[in-house]
N, C-alpha and C positions, 0 to 999 in steps of 0.2 A: 504493500500500500504506500509506504514512504517513497519507494522508487517511482511509483506511478505519479504521485503528487509532485515529486521533484521534476519529473519529465514534463508534466503539464505546466508547472511554473516556468520552466525553461521555454516551453512553447509560447506561453503568454508573453514573456519578455521579448522573445524573438519577434513575435507579431507586432509588438509595440515599437520595437526598433525599426522594423521594416516599414511600418505605417508612417513613422516620423520621417524616415528617409524619403518615402513617396511624397509626403507633404512638402518637404524641402525642395524636392525636384520640381514639383508643380509651381512653387513660388519662384524658383529660378527661371522656369520656362516663362512665367508671366512677366518677369523682368526683361527677358529677351524680347518679348512681343512689345512691351511698353517702350523699350529702347528704339525699336524699329518705327513705331508710331511717332515717337518723339522726334526722330530724324526727319520724318515726313513733315511734321509741323514746323520744324526749324527751317527746312528747305523752302517751303512755300512762303515763309515769312521773308527769307532773303530774296526770293523772286519778286515779291511785292515791293521791295525796296530797291529794285534794280534801277539804275539811273536812266536807262532807255525807256522804261515804262513811266517813270516819274516825269520825264520830259514830254511824253506824248499825251498824258491824260488831262492836263489842265483845261483843254477845250471841250471837255464833256460836261453836260448839265445833268441835273437830277431828274429830268423829264425822260420818259422812255424813248429810246432811239428807234426810229422807224427802220425797217429792213433796208430800204434804199440808202438811208443816211448811214446805217451801220456799215454797209458795203463801201460806201464812199469814204468813210473814216478809215476802214481797213486798207483801201487803195492808197490813201494819203500817207499811210505809215507802214511802208514795206519793212522797215526795220523791226517793227513789232512782230510781224509774222516770222521773220528770219530768227528772231530771238526765241519765240515760242517753239519753233521747230528744233532749234539747237537744244533747248531744255528738254523737249520730248525725247530726244535721242540720247540724253545724258544717262538714262537709266533704263534697262530693259523692261522694268515693271511699269514705266510711265506709259499710259495709253493716250492721254490727251492733256494739253495745257491750254487754257483759254482765259480770255479777259472779258469781264462783264463791266458795263457802265454802271453808274450809281443807281440806276433803276432796275438793274438785273438783266439787261439785254446783252447778248453776246456780240462783241464788236471785233473780236479776233480769235482765231483758234489755230493750233498747230496742225489740225486735221482739215484745213480748208480744202485741200486737193481732193479728199475723199468724202468730206461732209460739208459741202459749200452751204447747205441750208442752215447750218448752225449759226452762221453770221446773220444777226437780226432776230434770232429766236429768243424769247423771254425765258429767264430762269429765276425770276423773282420769287417764285413759290417754293424753290428748293431750300432746304434748311441750311445748306452750306453758304448760300448767299445771305439769308436772313441773319444767321449767326455772325458772319463777318461784319455785316452792317451794324447790328445792334451791340455786339460785344467788342467790336473794333480790335479783334485779336484772332490769331490763327485758330482754325476749327478743323476737327477731324470727324467725318460722318460715321454713322454706324456701318457695320460691315455689309449690311443689306444693299443689294444693287437697286438703283433707282430705275427700274424698268418693269415691263410686264413679262419678261422672259426669265428663265432660271439663270442663276449665277450670282456671284457676289462681286462687289467692287468697293473701293474706298475713295471718298472725295475729300480732298484737303483744300482749304481756302484761307485766304488772308486779305484784309483790306489794304488797298493802296492809299496811304495817308499823305496828304500834302497840306502843310500848315494846319494840321490836326483836323482836316476835313477828308472824308472818304470820297475819293475821286474815281474809284473803281474797285473791283474785286478780282483777284487772281484765283483760279481754280485748277487744281491738279487732280486728274483722274488716275488712280493707281490700280493696276490689276490685282486681284485678290491673291494671286500667286506670291506676292510679297510676304503675305502672312502664311499661306499654305506651305511655302518652302520651310518655314520654321517648324510648323506642325509635322510635316513629313520627316524632318530631321529628328524631331523628338521621338517619333514612332520607330525610326530605324535604330535609335540608340536605347530606347527605354520601353519598347513594347507598343501599346496602343496610346493614341493621343487624339485629341480633337479640340476645336475652338468653337465656343458657343457665344452667340451675341448676347447683349444685355437683356434681351427679351426671352432668352432661353431656347433659341433656335440654333440647331447645329449648322455651322457654316463651313467647317473644314473637317472632314471625316477621314481619319487614319486609324480607326479603332481596331482594325485587324493587323496593324503594323505596316500597312501600305495605304497611300493616299487614294481615296475614292471620290467620285463626283456623282452628279445626278444621272449620268449615263449608265451607272451601275445600278441595277434594280435592287441590290441589297444594301445600297448606301444609306447611311443614317442622315445624310445631308438634307437640310430643310425640313426636318421633323422637330417639333418642339419637345422639350423635356416635360413640360407641364401639360395639363389637359388642353384640348383645342379651345374650349370656352375661355379658359384663363389666358391662353396665348393671344386670342383675338382681342381680349380686353387690353392687354399690354401693348398690342401692336397697333391699336387705333391711332395713336399719335404719330406713327410713321407713315401713314398713308400719303403724306406730302412727298415721300420719296418716290412715289410712282408717277402716274400721269396727272394732269391738272384735275381730272375727275376723281383722283384718288385710287385708281385701280393699281393693283400690285400683284405680282406673281404669287406672293405668299398668301394672298387671299384664298388660294386653292388648297392650302394645307388642310388635310383632313385627319391625318393619323398622328397622334402624339406617341411619344415613347413613355412607357409606364414608370416615370422617374420623378414623380412629385416630391418624394422625400429628398432626393438629390437637389432638385431645383430650390426647395426650401433652404437647404444647407448653403447653397450658393448665395442666397440673399443676405447671409451674414457678412458677405464681402470681406472675407479673410481666408487665408489658406487653411486647408484641412485635409483629412483623409478618413475614409470610412468604407465599410463594405456595402455595396449596393448590387441588386440583381440586374446587371447591365446586359442588354442584348448585343451579341457579337455582330449582328446585322439586322436590319429592319425586318420584322416579321418572324425572327427566330426566337426561340424560348430564351429568356434571360438566364444568365448563369451568375453565381456569386463572384463578384469582382471587387478587388480593393481599388478604390478610385481616389486619386489625389487631385485636388482642385485648388485654384487660386484666381482671384480677380485680376484682370488686366486693366489697370487704372488709366484713365485718359487725362489725368491732370486735374480733374475736378472731382465733385462728389460722386458722379455717376461713373460706374465702370464701363470701359470700352467693350468688355466681354469677359469670358471666363475660359481658362485653359484647363483641360481635364487629361489626366494620365491614368492608365489602367493596367492592372496586373491581375491574372486569375487568382481568386482567393485560395485555390488549391495549392498554388506555389508558396503561399505563406504558411499553410497549415499542414499539408500532407505529410512530409517526412517525420516531423516531430510527433505528430499524432500517432503515426504508425509505431514509433519507438515507445511512446507512452502506453499504448494498448498492448504491446507485446511484452 
């Protein structure tokens, strides 16, 4: 009996140590993601302070620019287009760099050759414009893509300030791969990993050790951790990320992952680790899993999202339990 109790005590201490290690790993992963988001924020702020942009924007008014006027402005400032194209090519994750007037109308874009209709299009309803205008500081959007198609993206913005007046807004559209890359690396080195946005929706799925996307029918991506009803309540405020009418691809989310206890734990906004019955793929029976989690803070009170790391609970319990029982 003494030998059995001693073995169980060793097992308990071993599980505790491994759980704490998983918690530390999740916190370290969150810091990696925070650093990458922070670099994006710092980069767009430098772009907004670029002398070429500062020299070009004083002739803009706070009245919405008509499409013909926007194209005329773009034609008068070829140096802006050249600058935006060079910035777009500076990083493989950058998808578009564009400039909005003080009313939110696009007046220049690095993708003019492929998206000429962007020039003159209003973006005043997008949160990245509203935040830059109201907070007068760099802004990083949620991971959710602003479209009616599946996928994720990051929008980073910063106001162009001249004599303390907002004379424009620079927007940087970043491919979600900038964050997926980190999640995939975590999965390669530590097992399963995923990134969840602040509303509880899985946006980067490498829960089986390899990165998966919506093309994989077994992917967990775009499924909320909480119930659909709870998710829809949380998601109401992000409808402005979609079309002007508020449509969004995630409106079609029907199936939640049965992980309300995990979602509740994430709301504490601190790192932790605990056992949860986590599905290895959507639609599969959940298995006992040790999940380490930590918030990815965006610099304010609201988290940018949450990083989750997972290991099968059997890896924590199996060998010592066999020793104890024998």
